[in-house]
DONULO-159669 format. One line per 8 residues: number of its first residue (from 1); their letters; for each residue x, y negated, z negated of N, C-alpha, C. Coordinates in steps of 0.02 Angstrom, whole numbers, plus 50000, padded with zeros to 5 digits. Atoms other than C-alpha are relative to their C-alpha. Layout:
BEGIN
NUM = A = X Y Z X Y Z X Y Z | ...;
This chain:
BEGIN
1 = MSIVCFGE = 50057 50061 50022 49991 49993 49992 50049 49939 50012 | 49960 50054 49981 50068 49841 50058 49963 49941 49951 | 50021 50043 50048 50057 49677 49945 50019 49927 50033 | 49989 50068 49968 50020 49488 49993 50011 49940 49941 | 50026 50060 50066 50044 49349 49865 50015 49937 50040 | 50010 50082 49957 49977 49173 49917 50010 49967 49933 | 49990 50041 50063 50026 49024 49815 50054 49959 50029 | 49955 50058 50002 50174 48898 49797 50067 50046 50013;
9 = ALIDFLSD = 49922 49989 50013 50360 48927 49838 50044 49932 50002 | 49961 50061 50011 50480 48802 49772 50056 50005 49988 | 49922 50006 50025 50651 48743 49722 49997 50010 49923 | 49970 49999 50067 50710 48793 49549 50067 49973 49992 | 49943 50040 50012 50845 48672 49503 50011 50012 49935 | 49992 49938 50068 50930 48779 49352 50040 49945 49965 | 49934 50052 50033 51036 48661 49213 50045 50045 49983 | 49955 49978 50029 51193 48713 49172 50022 50010 49938;
17 = GKMPESFT = 49995 49999 50083 51164 48674 48994 50053 49946 49974 | 49941 50053 50008 51306 48535 49003 49995 49950 50003 | 50009 50071 49994 51338 48366 48966 50065 49971 50013 | 50082 50006 49962 51330 48283 49085 49976 50061 50030 | 50042 49934 49977 51201 48407 49147 50011 50004 50079 | 50011 50000 49933 51204 48472 49327 49959 50063 50011 | 50050 49961 49978 51092 48573 49419 50005 50033 50048 | 49983 49952 49931 51101 48733 49544 49932 50018 50014;
25 = KYAGGAPA = 50049 50002 49960 50978 48752 49682 49979 50089 50002 | 50011 49926 50000 50884 48929 49661 49918 49990 50046 | 50074 49982 49962 50724 48991 49777 49954 50017 49934 | 50043 49976 50051 50584 49014 49664 49900 49993 50019 | 50077 50022 50012 50378 48975 49627 49991 50092 49987 | 50022 49925 50044 50279 49130 49539 49982 50051 50064 | 50046 49958 49939 50174 49211 49689 50069 50029 50050 | 49933 49987 49951 50353 49198 49800 50036 50037 49962;
33 = NVAVAAAK = 49960 49959 50050 50452 49278 49650 49974 50075 49999 | 50036 49945 50009 50313 49408 49642 50020 50043 50071 | 49984 49980 49928 50332 49452 49837 50077 50019 50012 | 49919 49968 50013 50527 49464 49806 50000 50056 49970 | 49994 49935 50048 50505 49578 49661 49980 50055 50051 | 50032 49925 49971 50403 49710 49761 50037 50027 50055 | 49963 49981 49945 50505 49693 49915 50063 50034 49987 | 49946 49977 50032 50668 49722 49813 50002 50089 49969;
41 = LGVPSSFC = 50017 49928 50018 50583 49878 49730 49984 50041 50062 | 50014 49962 49941 50558 49947 49910 49919 50001 50021 | 50071 50000 49966 50370 49896 49936 50005 49934 50044 | 50013 50051 49936 50317 49805 50089 49959 49932 49964 | 50036 50037 50036 50267 49651 50036 50002 49931 50055 | 50017 50053 49975 50217 49466 50118 49988 49943 49974 | 50034 50048 50045 50207 49296 50052 49964 49955 50042 | 50055 50055 49984 50066 49173 50108 50008 49932 49985;
49 = GMLGDDMF = 50004 50087 50015 50097 48980 50089 50012 49949 50045 | 49983 50050 49981 50126 48818 50139 50079 49961 49982 | 49919 50019 50000 50316 48761 50164 49998 49920 50023 | 49982 50056 49969 50375 48579 50182 50052 49997 50054 | 49957 50003 49948 50456 48552 50340 50055 49960 49990 | 49944 50029 50018 50612 48507 50271 50053 50043 49969 | 49936 49956 50002 50772 48564 50224 49989 50065 49920 | 50007 49959 50060 50711 48653 50057 49945 50040 50026;
57 = GQFLLQEL = 50049 49949 49980 50565 48742 50153 50030 50038 50045 | 49956 49977 49950 50697 48796 50279 50037 50063 49958 | 49969 49975 50046 50789 48866 50133 49963 50060 49966 | 50048 49968 50037 50642 48950 50055 49996 50061 50035 | 50007 49951 49958 50599 49040 50215 50063 50047 50006 | 49952 49968 49994 50772 49098 50243 50020 50047 49939 | 49989 49958 50078 50786 49166 50049 49946 50049 50020 | 50047 49946 50003 50626 49273 50081 49992 50034 50049;
65 = TSLGVNTQ = 49979 49944 49950 50670 49343 50243 50065 50028 49983 | 49948 49979 50018 50843 49379 50184 49987 50055 49951 | 50030 49959 50035 50760 49475 50052 49952 50060 50013 | 50044 49941 49974 50638 49586 50154 49930 49973 49988 | 50068 50026 50010 50490 49479 50124 49963 49991 50078 | 50029 50012 49940 50373 49468 50270 49971 49928 50002 | 50007 50079 50005 50350 49267 50313 49951 49985 50048 | 50032 50028 49945 50244 49274 50466 49923 49961 49965;
73 = YCRFTTEA = 50060 50040 50030 50092 49205 50355 50009 49926 49973 | 49990 50076 50031 50191 49044 50297 49987 49953 50051 | 50008 50059 49955 50160 48886 50376 50035 49950 49974 | 49957 50062 50034 50243 48720 50367 49963 49929 50036 | 50038 50050 49985 50182 48550 50359 50061 49941 49996 | 49964 50048 50006 50259 48371 50384 49960 49943 49946 | 50041 50044 50028 50131 48300 50280 50019 49991 49928 | 49991 50018 50067 50208 48330 50106 50054 50047 50003;
81 = KTALAFVS = 49938 49973 49998 50374 48391 50050 49998 50072 49957 | 49988 49934 50046 50423 48571 49967 50013 49977 49933 | 49997 50012 50073 50395 48558 49774 50069 50028 49970 | 49943 49979 50013 50528 48544 49672 49997 50007 49909 | 50010 49987 50070 50559 48605 49480 50066 49995 49972 | 49932 49990 50028 50699 48565 49372 49984 50029 49924 | 50013 49944 50046 50729 48698 49235 50059 49985 49956 | 49943 50003 50041 50831 48673 49072 49990 50058 49965;
89 = LDQHGERS = 50018 49930 50055 50846 48823 48955 50034 49986 49942 | 49962 50001 50070 50888 48817 48766 50044 50073 49991 | 49939 49936 50012 51020 48949 48684 49960 50062 50002 | 50045 49932 50001 50873 49083 48691 50001 50024 50059 | 50018 49988 49937 50861 49070 48872 49937 49987 50015 | 50076 50027 49987 50689 48990 48861 50004 49927 50032 | 49994 50052 49964 50650 48866 48979 49959 49950 49995 | 50051 50053 50000 50562 48700 48996 50013 49978 50065;
97 = FSFYRPPA = 50008 50038 49934 50498 48614 49160 49987 49933 50007 | 50033 50039 49973 50493 48471 49243 49988 49987 50072 | 50015 49993 49916 50397 48472 49425 49996 49944 50017 | 50013 50050 49940 50389 48353 49572 49946 50034 50037 | 50067 49979 49967 50219 48403 49623 49945 49990 49951 | 49998 50028 49921 50098 48332 49677 50032 49932 50016 | 50013 49956 49944 50126 48278 49798 50036 50060 50029 | 49950 49946 49980 50178 48442 49874 49979 50051 50066;
105 = ADLLFRAE = 50016 49979 49938 50176 48552 50041 49937 50055 49976 | 50060 49950 50012 50086 48711 49952 49936 49983 49996 | 50051 50014 50027 49950 48607 49895 49956 49989 50068 | 50052 50013 49947 49883 48577 50082 49983 50065 50033 | 50030 49952 49960 49854 48748 50135 49928 50016 49998 | 50064 50010 49996 49681 48772 50197 49973 50081 50037 | 50035 49940 49968 49553 48915 50256 50016 50019 50059 | 49989 49989 49932 49586 48891 50425 50089 50024 50007;
113 = DFAKEMFE = 49927 49995 50003 49777 48916 50390 50021 50086 49993 | 50004 49915 50027 49750 49124 50334 49991 50014 50077 | 50013 49968 49944 49768 49235 50466 49961 50055 49989 | 50044 49963 49997 49626 49358 50492 50026 50076 49975 | 49970 49927 50019 49745 49512 50501 50033 50013 49937 | 49958 49992 50063 49834 49473 50334 49945 50047 49956 | 50042 49975 50049 49668 49531 50242 49993 50075 50016 | 50024 49934 49980 49657 49687 50346 50038 50048 50004;
121 = THKVLHVC = 49941 49943 49985 49824 49757 50331 50043 49994 49935 | 49990 49995 50067 49856 49727 50159 49968 50041 49953 | 50042 49987 50044 49804 49811 50004 49986 49975 49939 | 49989 50045 50065 49844 49705 49857 49997 49923 50019 | 50010 50074 50010 49807 49517 49844 50020 49968 49933 | 49978 50034 50070 49908 49409 49714 49996 49936 49991 | 49983 50079 50003 49887 49235 49653 50005 49986 49934 | 49991 50025 50067 49919 49127 49513 49970 49946 49987;
129 = SNSLTENN = 50048 50069 50017 49850 48974 49412 50025 49928 50037 | 49963 50066 49966 49960 48844 49514 49976 49985 50057 | 50043 50021 49930 49849 48856 49668 49943 49992 49981 | 50078 50005 50016 49699 48815 49569 49994 49918 49972 | 49994 50065 50018 49755 48631 49520 49974 49943 50015 | 50045 50048 49958 49673 48531 49640 49961 50030 50043 | 50077 49980 49961 49493 48552 49720 50015 50048 50069 | 49995 49975 49953 49549 48595 49885 50048 50071 50005;
137 = IYKTTVLA = 49956 49943 49998 49678 48713 49858 49967 50062 49958 | 50048 49964 50040 49566 48802 49711 49946 50025 50049 | 50067 49976 49950 49424 48830 49859 50044 50041 50044 | 49972 49947 49956 49567 48910 49976 50003 50059 49957 | 49960 49933 50038 49630 49028 49842 49932 50049 49982 | 50067 49951 50002 49434 49084 49804 49987 50031 50058 | 50016 49961 49941 49411 49112 49985 50035 50049 50017 | 49960 49950 49987 49565 49209 49988 49980 50063 49961;
145 = LQKAKEQG = 50022 49932 50036 49506 49322 49840 49928 50035 50031 | 50061 49967 49978 49330 49345 49909 50016 50034 50080 | 49974 49958 49950 49399 49389 50082 50026 50075 49981 | 49967 49925 50006 49506 49522 50004 49964 50047 49941 | 50046 49966 50027 49364 49584 49897 49963 50027 50067 | 50035 49980 49936 49266 49594 50072 50031 50062 50039 | 49973 49958 49958 49399 49699 50139 50034 50049 49941 | 49985 49935 50038 49422 49817 49981 50068 49999 49968;
153 = MLRSFDMN = 49933 50003 50044 49581 49734 49911 49992 49997 49949 | 49992 50011 50076 49643 49759 49740 50021 49916 50014 | 49988 50074 50009 49655 49569 49669 50035 49997 49951 | 49958 50015 50053 49780 49530 49541 50004 49911 49988 | 49989 50075 50039 49794 49364 49425 50041 50003 49960 | 49968 50019 50055 49933 49302 49339 49972 49914 49960 | 50037 50066 50009 49869 49151 49236 50079 49933 50002 | 49938 50018 50000 50052 49084 49214 49985 49928 49997;
161 = LRENLWQS = 50038 50068 50023 49984 48919 49144 50062 49958 50001 | 49954 50044 49989 50083 48750 49183 49959 49944 49993 | 50044 50056 50015 49976 48612 49095 50031 49945 50038 | 49985 50042 49986 50086 48491 49154 49995 49983 50082 | 50017 50004 49923 50038 48526 49343 49936 49981 50011 | 50073 50015 49970 49861 48484 49320 49996 49926 49976 | 50014 50074 50024 49815 48302 49322 49956 49980 49950 | 50030 49995 50062 49683 48339 49220 49966 50064 49989;
169 = TRHLLARV = 50016 49940 50013 49624 48488 49137 49914 50007 49986 | 50074 50001 49995 49441 48447 49158 49965 50073 50015 | 50032 49931 49964 49412 48600 49283 50044 50070 49985 | 49942 49955 50007 49557 48699 49217 49956 50056 49978 | 50042 49928 50008 49441 48845 49116 49949 50020 50044 | 50061 49979 49953 49307 48842 49236 50042 50038 50073 | 49946 49980 49954 49439 48877 49376 50032 50075 49984 | 49957 49942 50024 49524 49001 49282 49955 50080 49988;
177 = WHVMALSD = 50063 49954 50003 49362 49098 49227 49984 50025 50069 | 50036 49988 49948 49308 49099 49393 50043 50046 50052 | 49946 49951 49948 49479 49178 49481 49998 50066 49955 | 49990 49947 50025 49494 49308 49340 49935 50029 50012 | 50070 49948 49993 49290 49368 49373 50025 50029 50084 | 49981 49967 49931 49368 49391 49569 50067 50039 49991 | 49940 49954 50000 49515 49491 49500 49990 50061 49976 | 49999 49933 50028 49552 49681 49471 50043 50001 49933;
185 = IVKLSQEE = 49930 50003 50055 49714 49650 49357 50006 49927 49990 | 49988 50076 50031 49741 49496 49252 50050 50012 49964 | 49957 49998 50046 49899 49464 49165 50002 49929 49961 | 49986 50091 50054 49913 49323 49012 50049 50021 49963 | 49965 50017 50063 50042 49284 48896 49968 50003 49949 | 50036 50014 50063 49986 49285 48718 49984 49930 49990 | 50031 50069 50003 50002 49105 48725 49938 49973 50052 | 50063 50016 49947 49876 49097 48871 49953 50019 49962;
193 = LTYLNHHS = 50064 49981 50016 49764 49209 48784 49979 49961 49922 | 50005 50040 50067 49778 49105 48615 49957 49941 50038 | 50047 50069 49992 49729 48942 48723 49935 50018 50035 | 50066 49978 49971 49585 49034 48831 49944 50007 49934 | 50040 49987 50053 49510 49093 48661 49984 49924 49957 | 50001 50072 50040 49542 48916 48575 49943 49949 50039 | 50019 50057 49956 49461 48820 48723 49932 50026 50038 | 50041 49968 49969 49334 48950 48779 49944 50024 49942;
201 = HTEEPEEH = 50034 49961 50042 49283 49039 48612 50010 49963 49942 | 49966 50023 50040 49309 48908 48476 49978 50038 49939 | 50033 49957 50062 49319 48992 48304 49979 50076 49998 | 50014 49936 50000 49309 49157 48370 50047 50042 49999 | 49939 49981 50001 49430 49291 48351 50014 50024 50081 | 49983 49974 49928 49532 49344 48508 49973 50041 50033 | 50022 49966 49974 49460 49490 48538 49927 49980 50034 | 50056 50042 49962 49304 49394 48585 50009 49997 50077;
209 = TIHAILGA = 49975 50029 49936 49408 49325 48728 50003 50056 50039 | 49982 49947 49962 49467 49494 48783 49933 50046 50025 | 50059 49960 49972 49288 49571 48788 49981 49966 50048 | 50030 50038 49939 49235 49418 48897 50039 50004 50061 | 49962 49993 49935 49375 49451 49023 49994 50070 50027 | 50027 49933 49964 49326 49628 49044 49931 50004 50023 | 50066 50019 49985 49143 49583 49043 49997 49957 50077 | 49993 50026 49937 49178 49483 49192 50022 50038 50055;
217 = GVKLLVIT = 50007 49952 49958 49234 49625 49285 50077 50012 50009 | 49934 49979 49995 49421 49639 49275 50022 50059 49976 | 49978 49943 50019 49489 49817 49257 50060 50022 49972 | 49949 49999 50049 49647 49788 49179 50036 49952 49992 | 49964 50052 50038 49711 49664 49066 50063 50007 49966 | 49924 49992 50015 49892 49650 49024 50010 49941 49961 | 49984 50047 50059 49944 49548 48866 50080 49991 50006 | 49920 49998 50007 50139 49491 48870 50010 49953 49936;
225 = NGSQPIRY = 49990 50049 50045 50215 49412 48721 50080 50009 49982 | 49914 50010 49993 50417 49401 48749 50007 50063 49975 | 49961 49937 50031 50513 49537 48646 49936 50047 49978 | 50039 49951 50036 50351 49598 48567 49964 50065 50047 | 50019 49942 49948 50265 49754 48633 49929 49962 50043 | 50060 50029 49938 50138 49720 48797 49933 50042 49967 | 50068 49982 49989 49959 49745 48774 49949 50018 50046 | 50049 49985 49933 49833 49834 48875 49927 50005 49973;
233 = FTASLSGQ = 50064 49982 50006 49646 49842 48902 49966 50016 50051 | 50047 49975 49955 49525 49933 49009 49937 50003 49976 | 50069 49996 50017 49343 49961 49003 49976 50057 49941 | 49992 49934 50029 49389 50132 48913 50056 49993 49952 | 49928 49985 50029 49559 50114 48839 50039 49925 49977 | 49966 50057 49996 49667 49998 48754 50071 50028 49976 | 49955 49977 50038 49843 50027 48675 50063 49941 50021 | 49937 50041 50010 50030 49951 48683 50056 50032 50020;
241 = VDVPKVKA = 49945 49962 49979 50204 49984 48761 50041 49950 49978 | 49942 50041 50018 50358 49930 48685 50060 49966 50061 | 49964 50032 49936 50483 49811 48793 50080 50014 49986 | 49928 50003 49987 50666 49840 48815 50032 49936 49955 | 49970 50053 50046 50776 49745 48684 50065 49988 50057 | 49949 50042 49969 50901 49628 48784 50024 49943 49989 | 49994 50062 49997 50991 49464 48788 49991 49980 50032 | 50039 50051 49950 50894 49333 48869 50057 49941 50025;
249 = VDTTAAGD = 49945 50054 49977 51010 49220 48980 49939 49953 50029 | 50062 50047 49957 50855 49138 49077 49944 50046 50019 | 50057 49963 50008 50685 49199 49054 49940 49974 50080 | 50039 50033 49944 50630 49104 49222 49943 50043 50041 | 50045 49963 49951 50566 49249 49326 49981 50058 49959 | 50008 49966 50042 50539 49362 49172 49919 50031 50032 | 50080 49973 49969 50331 49376 49204 49991 50024 50062 | 50003 49990 49918 50351 49369 49396 50051 50075 50020;
257 = AFVGGLLA = 49980 49925 50015 50462 49529 49379 49982 50050 49971 | 50037 49956 50040 50352 49606 49259 49936 50029 50070 | 50063 49992 49953 50201 49584 49388 50023 50030 50058 | 49965 49982 49933 50319 49625 49541 49998 50089 49990 | 49999 49926 50028 50347 49794 49444 49934 50034 49981 | 50067 49976 50005 50172 49814 49397 49976 50017 50066 | 50016 49987 49935 50109 49794 49579 50030 50048 50039 | 49963 49936 49956 50246 49906 49646 49961 50066 49987;
265 = KVSAHSSV = 50015 49937 50023 50180 50049 49550 49943 50007 50008 | 50087 49993 49991 49990 50009 49564 49992 50019 50066 | 50005 50004 49933 50023 49989 49757 50019 50073 50017 | 49990 49948 49976 50083 50178 49766 49934 50036 50002 | 50062 49963 50005 49901 50236 49749 49966 49982 50057 | 50029 50012 49932 49805 50241 49920 49945 49966 50000 | 50060 50016 49992 49649 50167 49886 49979 49961 49927 | 50018 50017 50069 49555 50065 49755 49959 50045 49966;
273 = FDFNASLN = 50024 49945 50023 49467 50207 49724 50044 50050 49937 | 49940 49961 50027 49630 50302 49660 50004 49952 49933 | 49975 50052 50034 49670 50140 49570 49945 49995 49924 | 50040 49985 50052 49503 50147 49468 49995 50067 49969 | 50002 49935 50037 49524 50339 49422 50053 50001 49947 | 49950 49985 50037 49702 50314 49348 49987 49945 49952 | 50017 50041 50049 49630 50175 49247 49968 50047 49932 | 50017 49968 50049 49547 50318 49140 50056 50050 49961;
281 = HRTQIEAW = 49954 49955 50003 49714 50403 49114 50055 49949 49961 | 49957 50047 50045 49827 50320 48958 50081 50004 50023 | 49931 50004 49983 49985 50392 49017 50009 49978 50059 | 49988 50021 49940 49974 50332 49198 50004 49920 49986 | 49992 50068 50022 49952 50158 49129 50053 49987 49972 | 49937 50020 50046 50083 50153 49012 50051 50020 50040 | 49943 49996 49965 50201 50215 49138 50010 49939 50056 | 49982 50063 49956 50163 50076 49252 50032 49938 49964;
289 = LEFASRCG = 49959 50066 50054 50198 49943 49102 50067 50027 49977 | 49930 49990 50025 50352 50034 49047 50042 49984 50061 | 49945 50021 49930 50424 50012 49228 49989 49916 50001 | 49996 50098 49994 50357 49823 49225 50051 49985 49947 | 49972 50018 50044 50426 49802 49065 50073 49991 50004 | 49940 50002 49989 50592 49862 49121 50030 49965 50053 | 49976 50050 49948 50600 49751 49277 50002 49924 49967 | 49999 50062 50041 50547 49597 49160 50057 49995 49968;
297 = AFAVTKKG = 49951 49990 50044 50676 49649 49043 50078 49996 50049 | 49964 50001 49947 50811 49645 49192 50013 49945 50011 | 50008 50070 49968 50762 49474 49254 50033 49944 49956 | 49971 50053 50054 50810 49388 49099 50062 50013 49978 | 49931 49977 50002 50982 49464 49097 50045 49949 50055 | 49968 50035 49947 51024 49345 49257 49976 49926 50011 | 50024 50059 49976 50996 49166 49306 49983 49994 50057 | 50032 50012 49934 50885 49109 49444 49950 50036 49999;
305 = AFASLPTQ = 50057 49970 50016 50725 49178 49489 50009 50070 50073 | 49992 49941 49962 50746 49284 49659 50074 50033 49994 | 49930 49945 50015 50932 49329 49617 49988 50036 49934 | 50009 49969 50067 50873 49386 49450 49954 50079 50009 | 50049 49943 49992 50747 49508 49514 50032 50072 50014 | 49964 49931 49993 50795 49708 49512 49991 50027 50056 | 50011 49955 49948 50817 49821 49646 49977 50072 49995 | 50008 49928 50006 50768 49998 49664 50055 50036 49950;
313 = QDMC = 49953 49956 50024 50940 50058 49623 50000 49969 49926 | 49988 50030 50058 50947 49931 49462 49935 50039 49955 | 50049 49990 50062 50790 50008 49393 50002 50095 50004 | 49988 49915 49987 50861 50204 49428 50026 50010 49928;
């Protein structure tokens, strides 16, 4: 089963942590990272998104192509530049972001930019919340999920919340809940679950929000929490999987490496029917998550996004 990731590709300028500070250019963007993660693990993957017709957009295209990602669904625009993110790291490898977006090219992708065959030739569609920050790109993302559902594709959503990308959070919750309801697999961090619980179900325990997500139609909910165990929930099962202990250098692509690893394993199933059947087997789910957690753990030991993602050989 092949995977297509829709959304933003951008440039991460990663700090060297020195004074005076300097920054090194890396290709990144959460959906692009997931596409690369799957490709490096040997799973056919595509990236779909709008790039600026500038030096950074061309750099992203070259990086994606060189790492085995199909880029035929990438589009270019002269109406906005490729987005930039300056990333500073603390002593534990945890990052803080300063984004130059909007305006940005990725926000300009529209329904007519989709190729019809993309939905006919892929089995998994993955999106993130950074393509929900403005109304037009939100509508485009919803359309993609609806088309994917019509074609019987599995749909994956990583909230990957960056509040500073939202000019207003007025519509944030409604859009996130809408996209979750269109998704089969949802990945949240513990912080994101807390955010949803606090803002959607004030004074209710977080279990209330977990039940609401599953009640919206999500088939597999995964909650990560840094070095703490990963929790998972389905309609009939719940449990947790331990995370490998490693020394973190840069956590920039950890979540994307995790999602790429998870989708790589899920995509081994030949149909949505097979995926649904697997959700009744605890050992199957935990095997997926154990592999995904090793992918995430590997990524934090290296700097950069694309560069830190593991290959098949790294996971042997």
